[in-house]
N, C-alpha and C positions, 0 to 999 in steps of 0.2 A: 418588736420587729418594725423596721422602717420601710415605708413605701414612698416612691417618688413618682411624680407626674410625668407626662409625656414631654414636657419642656425641659426635662433634665434639671429642674431646680430642686434643691434639697429641702423641699417643704415637708414638714412632719405631718402625718395623718393620724388622727385619733384612733387608737386601737379599738375602742368601744364602737366606733362607727363601722369599722371593718367587720367586727363580730356581728353587728346588726345586719350589715349587707350580706354576710355569709348565711345567716339564718333566713334572710329573705330569699336568697337563691335556692336554698333547700326547699322552702315552701313553694316557690315557683316551679321547681322540678316536679314536686308531687302533684301540684295542680295541673301542670302540663300533661302529665300522664293520664289524668282523669278528665281533661278538658274535651268538650265537644265542639268548641268553636274557638276562634282566635280572640274573641272579645274578652273571655275570661283571663287570658294572659295579658292582654293590653291594659286591663284595669289595674294590674299590679306593677306597671312600669312607673314607679314612683321616682322621687328625686334621688333616693339612695341608689337605685339601679343606674341612673344616669351618671352618678358619681363613680360607681363601680366601673362602668364602661370607660370613663375618663382615665381611671387608674390602670386599665388593661394595657399591656404592651402593644404598640402599634408597629406596623411594618414600615420599613424605610422605602424610599422610592425605588431603590435597586431591587429590593425583594418584591415589590409590586410589579415592576416591569418584568422580573424574572418569571413570574407566573404566566405571562403572555408571550414570552419570547419563543422563537422557533429556531432550533439548532441548524436546520437545513437551509441552504441558500439556493434560490432559483436563478435562472439565467438572466432574468430581467433585473434582479437585485444586484447581481455581479456587474452587469453592464452599467447600471446607474451609479454604483459605487465607483467603478473605474472612471466613468466620465467626470464625476465630481472631484475625486481625489487627485486625478492627474492634472487638474487645472492649476494647482498651486503646490509649492514645496511644503509649507506648513499648513496642516489641516486641523480645523477645529471640529473634532469628532462630536462634541456635544451639540453643536449647531447642526451638523449633518444628520444627527440621529432623528430629527423631526421628519425627515423624508422616509424613514424606515420605521413604521409603527411597531414592528415585532422584533426590533434589534436594538441593543444597547450600544453606547459609545465604545466600550471596550471590545465588543464583538466586531464592530465596524473597523476599528483600528487593527485588530488581530487578523481579520480577513484580508485587509489590504496589505499589511506588512508581511504576512506569511504565505499568502496565496496569490493575490492578484497583481502585486507590484511587478511591472515588467523588468525591473532591475534585478530581480531575484535570480540567482544561479541555482539550478536544480540538477545539473549534470554531475559527472564524476569529479572527484577531488584531485587537485594537482599536488605534485610533490612540494611545491612552495607553500601551499595552504597547510599541508600537514606539518611542515616544519614550523610555521607560525603558531599552530595550535600547541605543538609539543613545547616550544619555547615559552609560550604564555603559561602553560600549566606548570612548567618547571619553576617559573618565577612567582606565580600568583596562586597556584593550586587549582584544583578542579572546581571552580566557582566563578561567579560573575560572568556568565557566558554572554550576556548582552554587551558587556564591555569588550569581550573578545571579538564579538561580531563587528564592532567598529573598525577593527583592524583588517577584516576580511569583507571587502565590498561585495554585496550581493548575497551574503550568507547571513542567516538568522542565528540568534543565540541557541535555539533548539537544534538547528543543524550542527553547530559546532559541538554541542554537548553529545549528541548521538554519534558524531564522528569519533570523538575521543573515547566515549564509554564502550562503543561496540567494536572499534577497530584499532585505535592507536594506543589504548591503555595496555601497558606491558603485562598487567595482571590478568588479562583476558586469555582464556585457554582457546587455542586454535586447533586442538587435536580432535579426532573423531570421538563421537559419543560412545561410551561403553555400555554394556548390558546392565551393569549395576546402576548407572545414572538413569537409564530409561525406566527401570523398575522403581527407583526412588521418585522420579517425576510422576509416574502414574499414581503412586500412593499419595503423594502430596496433592495432586490435582483432585483426587477424590475427596480430600478433606477441605481444601482451600478454594477449589474452583480456579477461576482465572486471575487470582491474585499473584501475578508474576513477580512483583517486587518482593513479596513475602517468601515465595518459593525460592527466589534467587539466594536468599540467606542460607539455604541448606546446601548450596553448591559452591564449590571453590573454583573461581575462574570463569563462571558462566553468568552472563548478564541476564536481566529480565527479558530483553529483546531476543537474545539467543534462545532462551528457554521457551518463549512464546513461539518462535519459529519452529523449534524442534517439535513442539506439541502439535501445532496446526499442520505442519508439512508431513510428519511421519507417524507419530504415535496415535494421534486421533483417528487417522484413516486405518491404521493397523487394528485398533480396537473395534472399530465399526465392522471391519471384515470378519473379525473373530466372532462378534456377536451374531452376524448373519450366517456363519458357518462357511464363509467363502475362503478359498486358499489365499495365503499371503503372497503378495507379488514378490517374485524372486529378484535378486539383484541383477542389474544389467550385465549381459555378457555371460551369465552362468545359467546352466540348465540342471535340473535335478537328476539324480542318478537313475538310469534306466529310461531317460526321456526318449532316446532314439530307438528303443527296443520295439515300440509299437508302430513305428513308421514302416510301411510296406516297402520291400526292396524290389528293384526292377528285375525282370526275368531275362537273364543273359544267355540262356541255353541255345536259342536260335539266332544268335547275333550274326553267325556266318552265313545264314540263308537270307538275310535282308538284302533286297535289291536297291542299291543306292543309285539315285538319279544324279549323275555327275554333270556339271556344266561343261560346255565345249572348251572353255579356257582352262579347266582344271587339269591337273596332271594325272592321267590314267593311261593304261595300255591301249584302250580303245580310241580315246580322243587325245591325240598329242596336243601340246600347248601351241596356241596360235599367237603370232606376233601382229600387233597393230601398228600401222604406220602413223606418222605425225598427222597426216590428213584425216585418218580415221579417229584419232584422239581429239582433234579440235572440237567436234560437236560435243564430246563428253565433257570437256573442260568448260565449255560455255554454259552448260546446263547446271553446273555446280553452284550452290548458293553463294559461295564466297566471291564468284566472278559476276554475279548479277549487279550491274551498275545502276543503282537507284539515283545517285546524284554524284556528278563529277565536278570537283571544284576547279580543276585546272589541268594543264598538261602533266604536272608532276604526279597527280593522282592517276592519270591514265597510264603513265609509264610504270607505276608501281603495280597496277593490275595486270598489265601486259607481262611484266617480269614474273609475277606470281604464276601466270598461266604457263609460261615457258618452263618454269621450274617444276610445276606439277607434271607437265608432259614428260620431262626427263625422268622424273621419279617413276612414272608409270611404265615407261620403256625399260628402265632398269629392273623393275619388279617382274615384268613379263618376259625378260630376256632369258 
């Protein structure tokens, strides 16, 4: 067996020395289990142990930084990154990383290019953008999304990929979910969990994003209600059979004996309808909200309000005639 040092040089190490180091490690382990102090262990740190540590694989700088990186971003970090990255078109992310002790250069680049860049477009897609995506996929296939993003200013490669995979792909099924599909999704989720990409291989025309949305928006909530013994929510606009049977009905037996208090302007044998003159209608129209003049820009606005007032008076007269 060949062993190589940390400098990636193909230097051959004597197997007998490796066997001696291995025996030393076994002895150190047994001594460590019986040791009462650290002095007993430190006395066995010989030259062979140092050579063994030199042969051990070391972590790269990326692996070391990864142990201390934080995936979450604070408002202060976003503000600082925006201030630095917006000053120049070409950004040296490796040099900027020294201002962020818990972030790597790829993290800084991804945060700026996919989240903070003000040139990004996060709204709805236009028909022209969809046509560019379909034309690109027809010529190059569904790959190299970063190259496609160069044709769509303000869009990232991830956005282009999700747009095609979830909406524009003709193989994506856009019909409603069937009961058989729901049962299959529940069974697969019990076995695989949230591995949506693996689950999508069992469905024809359903993407991983579509399956994830179906589970989180419908099936997950339905199963939680079933476990709690709660009734399932009915579909909008439908009521179960017999829903209105328990609603009390009004008593209409004494409806003829009800004394109705009619207004003087209502049509009744006791109180004939009264007509209001234009002079009597004027205070009524002035109190309506649409004629309250908060701000008048000019004589044209005043004429419009006056015309509306006269039109309303004519309508009221015609209704009361």
